N, C-alpha and C positions, 0 to 999 in steps of 0.2 A: 504494500500500500504506500509506504513512504520510501520506496526504493529509489525514487528520483533524487532524493537527497544524497544518495551514494554517488551520483553522477557529478556532484559539485562539492564533495566533502573536503577536498584539498584546495579549494579556490576561495578567494576573498569575495564576500557578498557585498556588492555596491548598493543594490536596492532590493528590497523584499516587500512585496505586498501580499498579505494573507487575508482572505475573506471567507466567511462562512458561505457554503454553496447555497444556491437558491433552487428550490424544487420547482419543476414546471407545473403548469395547470393540470396536465394529465396525471402526474404523480399525485397531486392533491386530490383529484377526482377519484382515483382508484383507492388510495390509502387514507385519505381524509386527514383527520387530526393526528393520527399516529405518525404519518410521514412528516408533518410539520414539527412535532415535538422531538422526533428522533433523527432529524436531518443533520447528520454529523460530518458530512463531507466538507472539504475546504477547496478553495480556489487560490492559486498562487501565481504570481508573476515575479520572477527573480532574475536580476542581472548580476552576473559575477564579473570578475576581471577577464574572463574568456568566453563565457556562454550566456545564452538567454534561455530560460526555462519557463514554460507556460503550462499550467495544470488547471483543469476544470473538473470539479467533482472527484478529486483524487485520481483523475485519469490524465496521464501525461499526453499533452497534445503536441508540444513542440520543444525540442532541445536543439539549439543551433549555436555554432561557434561564430563569432564575428571577427572581422579583420582588425579593426581598431575602434577605440571608444568614440573617436570623433565621427565615425560613420553612423552612430546611433541617433535617430531622430524620432520625435513623437509629434503627431498631429492631433491636438486635442479636439479639433472640430469634429472629426469622425473616428476618434480612438484608434488610429492606425500607427503602429510602431514600425519603423523601417530601419534597416541596417544592411551592411555589406558583409557577405559571408567570406570564407577563406579563399574562394575562387574569384573574389571581387565582383560578385553578382548581387544586384539589389534584391533584397528579400523584404517582404512585408508581413506583418502579423496584426490581425484585427483583434482588438482587445474589448470589443463590445460585450462579449459574454462575461467579462470580468465585472461589469457594472461599476465602473470607476466613479468615485465621488469627487467633488471639487477638490477636497484636500489631497486625495491620492493623485489627481492630475497635477496639482501643484508640486507634490513631492517628486513625481517623475521629472517634471520640467526643471526643478531645482537641482536634482541629481545630475541630469544631463548637462546643464549649464555649468555646474560647479566643477565637474571633473574634466572639462575640456582642456 
């Protein structure tokens, strides 16, 4: 379940956003209050000194290595995170499913601007 942390155990974490997972309408419809009370999954967005990790409902969606920190960009208008991979190709990651709050968006922007 938490095996994605083993992918980044020897790396420096620059940014970590952890949120409680949100159950979908159909999950509530089927399981009702039980699902609401025992929804124990988490969503993560982690940037280390080498990798980007994106996890939704404890399911690893993306692990990518980036070329350099300066290539990391975040568009807060549409929650798209972009970077250059090791092959110097532009990669994008849509963070809509993470449901970023205003504070979390500001935290991402500050981290990206601070470490350039």
